[in-house]
Structures are given as C-alpha cells and as structure tokens.
N, C-alpha and C positions, 0 to 999 in steps of 0.2 A: 571297828577301831575310833581311838581320839581323833574328834576332828581339830582342824589346826586352829580357829577362832577360839577353843576351849585353853587350848595348848598357851595363847599368847595371853588369854584372862589369866591362869594360873602363875605365867611369866610377871605379868604386869604386877598383880598385887606380890609377890613374893621380896623379901628382904632383897637389898641391893651387895653386892658382891662383884667378882671379878668379872672381865669383861669377853665376850663370848668371841670367837673368833672363826673365819673361814680358813679352807686347808684341814689337812688330815685331821680329824678321819673323816671328812666330808668331801665330797665333787669339787663342791664350789670355794675358790681362792679369795684371800683378802687382802688389801694393800700393805700388810704387815711384812719387815722383815728382822731378822735376827737382829742386826745392829751390826758394828764394826768388828770385822775379824772373828768373829762368833760362828756357830755351827748350830743348826737345826736341822736334824736327823730322825725322821719318823720311818720305823721298821714294823710292817703290820702284815698279818693274813687278810687277805680280801676275796669272799666265796661271791660268785654270780651264780645261781640256781635260775634254768630255764626248764622250758618243757621238754625238750628234747636235748639236753646237755648241760652242763656244768663248766664254769671256767674257774680259776682260784688262781691267785696270786700267793706263791708262796716262798718266798714273800715278797712286799712290795717293800724297793728299798728308795728314797725321796731322802737328797742331801740337800741341804740348802746352806752357803757361807754369804755372809754379810761382807759389802766394800763398800763404806760409810755405814750413814745412819738411814739411808735410803735406797740403797741397791742391793739385789739380792742374786745370785748365781746360782741355779738348780739343776741338777743330775737325777731322773729318775728313771728306774727300771725293775721288772720283776721277770720271778724264773715263774713260768705259768706252767698248770697243772689243768688240759683238757680232757674232758669225758664223754665221749658219746655212748648211746647204748648198742651192744652189740660190735664194739670196737674196743683193740686196747687203749687202756689211757695216755694220753701222749705228752712229755715234758719239752718245755724249751724256754728260750730266753725271748721275754717280749720285745717292742720297741721302745730302741733309745729316747728319750724324753728330754733332753737340756734346754735351757730357757734362762732369761734374764729380767726380774720383777723392776721395773722401776718407780716408785712412789713419788710423784712430781707434784703433786698439791697434800698440804696436810697442815690442817688447822690448829691439830691438839686433839687432844683425848677426847674430848666432848665434842670436837668437831667432824667436819666433811672430811676423810682420807681417800684421792685416787689414784690408781696406779695402773699400768700397763704391762702386762706379762706375755710378752711373744714367747713362743715353745715351737721347735719341731720335734717332729713324731716318725726316726729314724730306723728302718727294718735294720739288723744287722747280717754281718757276713756269715750266715749259719743258714741251714735249710729247715727256718720254721714257717718260713712263705709256703716253702714246697711241701710243707707237710700238714699245711692247714692250723696251724697254732698261731698266726699274726695275720694282717690284713696285710697285700699284696701292696698297699699305697702308702707313701710317704706323706705326710701333710705337716702344715704350717698352721698355728692355731694364733689370732690376733685377738684376746679378749684385753677386757677395762674391768677393774674392781672398784667396789665403794665401800665404803663404811662411815656409819653414822650410829651415833646413840641416840634414842629415843625415850629419854626418860631411865628405867631400869632395864629397857630392852635395847640388846647391841644387836643390830642388821647387818650384813655384809650381803653383796649382792654383785655376781658376776656374768657380762655378756660378754660373748666372743664370735667370731666368725672363723670358720677353719676351712682354708685354702688345700686342696684335695691333688696329689698328682696320681693321675689315670684314673679318676672317681669322680662322684660328686661333691661337689661343695657343701660344708654344713656349717651350722652354727650351735653353740650353748649357751645356757641362762641358768642361775642358780642363784636360791635365796637360803640363808640361813638367818633365823633370828634365834637367840638366845639369852641366859640371866647366867651370873654366878650367885650361888645359891650360897655358896660360903668362901672363903677364901681360898680353897682347894678343890670343890666343886662346880664345873660349869655344864650346865646340860642347853641342847640346843633341838631347834627343829630345822628340817630341810626341803626345801622343793627343790628341784633337778628336773630340766630339760636337756637333751642333747638331739641333733635328726640333721635331714640332708635336705637339700630343696630340690632338687632335680632327680631322682623323684621325690615327692615328699614324703617325710617320715619321721617320728620322731618317737623318743622313749623318754616319757615321764614318770619321775620317783618320787618316791615319800619316803625319809629315814629319820630317824629319834636317835639323839646320841648325846656324846659327852666325852668331857677330858677329867679327870682325878689326878691332882699332884699329887704322888708318891711324896718325893721330895723333892728340894728346889729344877735341880739339870734332872730328874725323872717325872713324867707324866704320860698316864695309861689315857690311851685315846681307845673308845669302842661307840660302834654305829651299828644298826640294822633296820631293814625297810623292804621295799619292796616297788615293783611297778602299779602306777595308778590304772592302767589298763590288763587285762584278762592277762593271767600268766600263755605266753606264745616263744616258739624260737630267738624273738627278742624282745620281751619284753618277762623279766625276771621276778620270778615269786618269791625270791629271797635275794638280797644285796646284804653287805656287811662290811665292817673293818674294824680288827679287834689287833691293837698294837702298843705301841711306847713312844715316846718322844724322849728326845734326849739332845739336852740343851747343851753346849760345852763352848769353854771352857768350864767348869764349874766353878771357877772362881771368879769369874764374871755375875754367879749371882748372890744373894744374902741371903744365907744357908737357914736364915731363923725367921724370916719376913720374907711369903710369898710374893714377888711380884704381883700388881696389880692386874696384869692382862697374859692370863696363862697362852703359853702356846709362843709367847715371842719374847724375845729380850728386851732388858732395859734401852733404850737410846738416849 
C-alpha cells in the first residue's frame, strides 16, 4: 500500500491547480457552501464490505441548498441494501440526515475557514429498525470543520461529538489532503475515524479519491479505501463512493472556464 508521506510528497511537487475539498466522495466535511440560492446535489453508490456482511447505499442522495454566502441547508438519505450470509438480502430506507452548516470564519481562499455543521440522524416511520437495516438510536452530531491551504496542498479537517439517544455517545474526526492537478482533475487522500466512548471503540479508515469535472455543472466523484485494522464485522475491507455531483442552476457557472474550487459554487 502507498504510504501517506509518499502521497503528500507527490502532491507537494505537483503543479498547482484546483482547490481540494471535503464532502462527497469523502466522509470528512469542509466549510464550503453552495452559494446563495444554489444547489449542490450528490448522487452516489456507496459500498461497505465487512467480514460477515455488506451494506450498500443504492443510491445515497445528498441535497445541499445555499442561503446567503455562508449558510447551507442539507438533507441526506439512502436506500440501503444489507446482505448477510445465510439470509435473504434486505432493502430499506436509511436514517434521515438533515443539517445546517454555517461558515462563521472566512479569511479568503488562501486563508483559514471554519464552520459548524449540526446534524440530526433520525429513523423514519417504517420497519427498517425492526428488520435490522438501521440503528435503533437517533442521534445529534455537532462537528467543526476547518480548511486551510499550505502551499500547493489543500487541507480539510473535521472533528465532532455525537450525542446518541438510547446508546453510547460517540465522536468523529477526519482529514482530507489533496491537490488539483489540472483545472478538471483533483486527487486527495483521506484519513477518517469514528467511535464511541463507553464502550471505547473506533473504526479508522484510509481512502484515496478524486473529482473530475465533466463540464461545469457535472462533476464525477470517486473514492476507494479500507479499514486500517484487520477486517472484522465492524472494520471493512473495502469502502467506496462512486457517483456524480450536480451544481445547479447551470447558469450560475461559467461554462467555458472551470471554477477554481471543485465541488463548490462561486460566492
């Protein structure tokens, strides 16, 4: 496997290009917002393969709407496919994930950006919990996101606390570092971890991915990785995201000149 310092070395000496961002196809979010009255819609296939089961989002739907230049309204959900050996494949709706992001600190493209992104994870009035498709616990996640450019390397970092109803509280942390190699192509590496406090447990992962701008309103998203620990019922031997991002309305974007920040709208 390629080592993280080697990837950073390659990125460091590559020609400069588009700004790397968190958010789909990555688990780590960033402070970016779509821009006033603009939509960012992410549609993806997300497979998670474990030693004794597989769970896939078929698809995962992530809808973001900009209110002003620094606020984003979000709703995410997925149609889940759960497969266990010796039993029939199950399908059902995942937890609803509404949220509001506010970028309260912004010193410009070359400076530091900070946001908060409170989100709810709520079960829907169906039988997904009873059938073992979703967790029986609703939760509230309060993360903080940071973005900063270090020479040719763009870094996003996120850390958050998760309050869980009828379950152990947890935490998340993630780091995305990347570089735009051309006006259309961005490549990144992500280190991500999530866990619980009591009992203490965590699920560290590493993945590599990127974005390729097919044309300004449509961006191809791809990512693949695995757990940093041995495969088990809670540590996947493969994780991924394969999909597209739609930036709407198209008239908000210059069709001839790519915007310098892949994955975000001009503000």
